[in-house]
C-alpha positions in Angstrom: 127.5 92.6 134.0 128.2 91.1 130.6 129.9 91.6 127.2 128.2 92.8 124.1 129.4 92.9 120.5 128.6 94.8 117.4 130.1 95.2 113.9 132.9 97.8 113.8 131.8 101.3 113.3 129.5 103.8 115.1 126.7 101.4 115.8 126.3 100.3 119.4 124.6 97.0 120.6 121.1 97.9 121.8 118.4 96.1 123.7 115.3 95.7 121.5 112.2 97.3 123.1 108.8 95.7 122.7 105.6 97.7 121.9 103.6 95.2 123.9 102.8 95.4 127.6 105.8 94.5 129.7 105.7 91.0 130.9 107.5 89.4 133.9 108.4 85.9 135.0 110.0 84.8 138.2 112.5 82.0 138.9 113.1 80.4 142.2 116.2 78.4 142.1 118.5 76.4 144.4 122.2 75.7 143.9 123.8 72.7 145.6 127.1 74.0 147.0 128.6 70.5 146.9 128.0 69.2 143.4 126.8 72.3 141.5 123.4 70.9 140.5 120.4 73.3 140.2 116.8 72.9 141.0 114.4 75.6 139.9 110.9 76.6 139.0 109.9 79.3 136.5 106.5 80.9 137.2 104.7 84.2 136.6 104.7 84.7 140.4 106.6 83.0 143.3 103.7 82.7 145.7 103.5 81.1 149.1 102.1 77.9 147.6 104.8 77.8 144.9 107.6 78.2 147.4 106.0 75.6 149.7 105.9 73.1 146.9 109.5 74.0 145.9 110.7 72.3 149.2 109.4 69.0 147.8 111.5 69.5 144.7 114.6 69.8 146.9 113.7 66.8 148.9 113.0 64.8 145.8 116.4 65.8 144.4 118.1 64.6 147.5 116.0 61.6 148.6 118.7 60.1 151.0 119.7 63.4 152.7 119.3 63.4 156.4 119.7 67.2 156.5 119.4 69.9 153.9 120.6 73.3 154.9 119.0 76.0 152.7 120.5 79.5 152.8 117.8 82.2 152.4 117.7 85.9 152.5 115.2 87.9 154.5 112.4 88.0 152.0 109.3 87.6 154.2 107.7 84.9 152.1 110.5 82.5 153.2 109.1 82.7 156.7 105.3 82.6 155.9 103.7 79.9 158.2 102.4 78.0 155.1 105.9 78.0 153.6 107.4 76.6 156.9 104.6 74.0 157.5 106.2 71.3 155.2 109.5 71.6 157.0 110.8 70.4 160.3 110.6 72.8 163.2 112.7 75.9 162.5 114.8 78.1 164.7 116.2 81.4 163.5 119.2 83.3 164.7 117.6 86.7 163.7 114.1 88.0 164.1 111.7 87.6 161.2 109.5 90.5 160.2 106.3 89.3 158.5 103.5 91.6 157.5 101.0 92.2 160.3 98.1 90.9 158.2 99.7 87.5 157.7 98.5 84.6 159.9 100.7 83.4 162.7 99.8 79.8 162.2 99.6 77.7 159.0 96.3 78.0 157.1 94.1 75.1 156.1 95.7 75.2 152.6 99.2 74.5 154.0 100.9 71.1 153.5 102.1 69.7 156.8 105.2 67.5 156.6 108.6 67.0 158.2 111.0 67.5 155.3 114.6 67.4 156.5 115.2 71.0 155.5 116.6 73.7 157.8 116.6 77.3 156.7 119.9 79.2 157.3 119.0 82.8 157.6 121.4 85.5 156.3 121.8 88.3 158.7 120.8 91.1 156.3 120.7 91.7 152.6 124.1 90.1 151.8 124.1 88.6 148.3 127.9 88.0 148.5 127.2 85.3 151.1 125.0 83.3 148.7 126.9 81.9 145.7 123.7 81.3 143.8 123.8 85.1 143.0 126.6 84.2 140.6 124.3 81.8 138.8 122.0 84.7 138.0 125.0 86.7 136.8 125.9 83.8 134.5 122.3 83.7 133.2 122.5 87.4 132.4 125.8 87.0 130.7 124.8 84.0 128.6 121.1 84.7 127.8 119.5 87.9 129.2 122.0 90.7 128.6 120.7 92.7 125.5 118.6 89.7 124.5 116.6 90.0 121.2 113.4 88.3 122.4 111.4 91.3 123.6 108.5 90.3 121.3 109.2 86.6 121.7 108.4 86.0 125.3 107.8 82.2 125.1 111.1 81.8 123.3 113.0 83.8 125.9 111.6 81.6 128.7 112.5 78.6 126.7 116.1 79.9 126.3 116.2 80.3 130.1 114.9 76.8 130.6 117.4 75.3 128.2 120.3 77.1 130.0 119.3 76.1 133.5 118.5 72.5 132.5 122.2 72.1 131.7 122.8 72.1 135.5 120.2 69.5 136.4 123.1 67.1 137.0 126.3 67.8 139.0 128.3 70.5 137.3 132.0 71.1 138.2 131.9 74.0 135.7 129.2 75.8 137.7 131.0 75.1 141.0 134.1 76.7 139.5 132.1 79.7 138.1 130.6 80.5 141.5 133.9 79.9 143.3 133.1 76.7 145.1 135.0 74.0 143.2 137.7 73.5 145.8 135.7 74.3 148.9 132.3 73.4 150.4 130.4 76.4 151.7 129.7 75.0 155.2 128.4 78.4 156.6 127.1 76.8 159.8 127.4 73.2 161.0 125.8 73.3 164.4 122.7 75.5 163.9 123.1 76.3 167.6 123.2 72.6 168.5 121.0 71.3 165.7 123.7 69.3 164.0 127.3 68.2 164.6 129.9 66.4 162.7 130.1 63.7 165.3 126.4 62.8 165.7 125.3 63.4 162.1 126.7 63.7 158.6 127.2 67.3 157.3 124.1 68.8 155.9 123.7 69.3 152.2 124.3 73.0 151.6 122.0 74.8 149.2 121.4 78.4 148.4 118.0 79.6 147.3 117.1 82.8 145.5 114.4 84.3 143.4 115.0 86.2 140.1 112.6 88.5 138.4 112.8 88.9 134.6 110.9 91.1 132.2 110.4 91.0 128.5 111.8 94.5 127.8 
């Protein structure tokens, strides 16, 4: 996963353990496959409302985009009616499997809009098809692996923020790291007839993924 270093001898690099209760934070992030920029939110929980609001972050980041294709895995929250409500009408190539107690229609709390976002559903758990997974690997390599902040939770979150903020603007470095510098990951152009290169410009390709971190 990542390198670790220690002074020569019999000592080994160790992860410091905290005596406090374990604490977790979550990150929902999106990597632009064309320019390498990153949009993210860091929260204690990635809820339906947080994910629904995150679509507006993507739309604000790409205000002139006519189409934004977002690659998602099969985490059920991606397909909650309240999460889909701000988006244009969606069609999926594979069945979704939402919990039986979830509503089938958006609730009164949902934001109804027509953001130009189309979800591109991965067929199964296939992280190798979503280059943003390599962004999380980079974060582990540079910040999280054997970190020394087990009792300094706020400082750890700040380190994560500083690292991800480096990619707020287009980043050829990150494109190269995730293997997309010389190719644009156009996984699907037509969406079963939704888009075409003749009638519309290619959609902006974005991969989205959630990461769970803990203090120790």
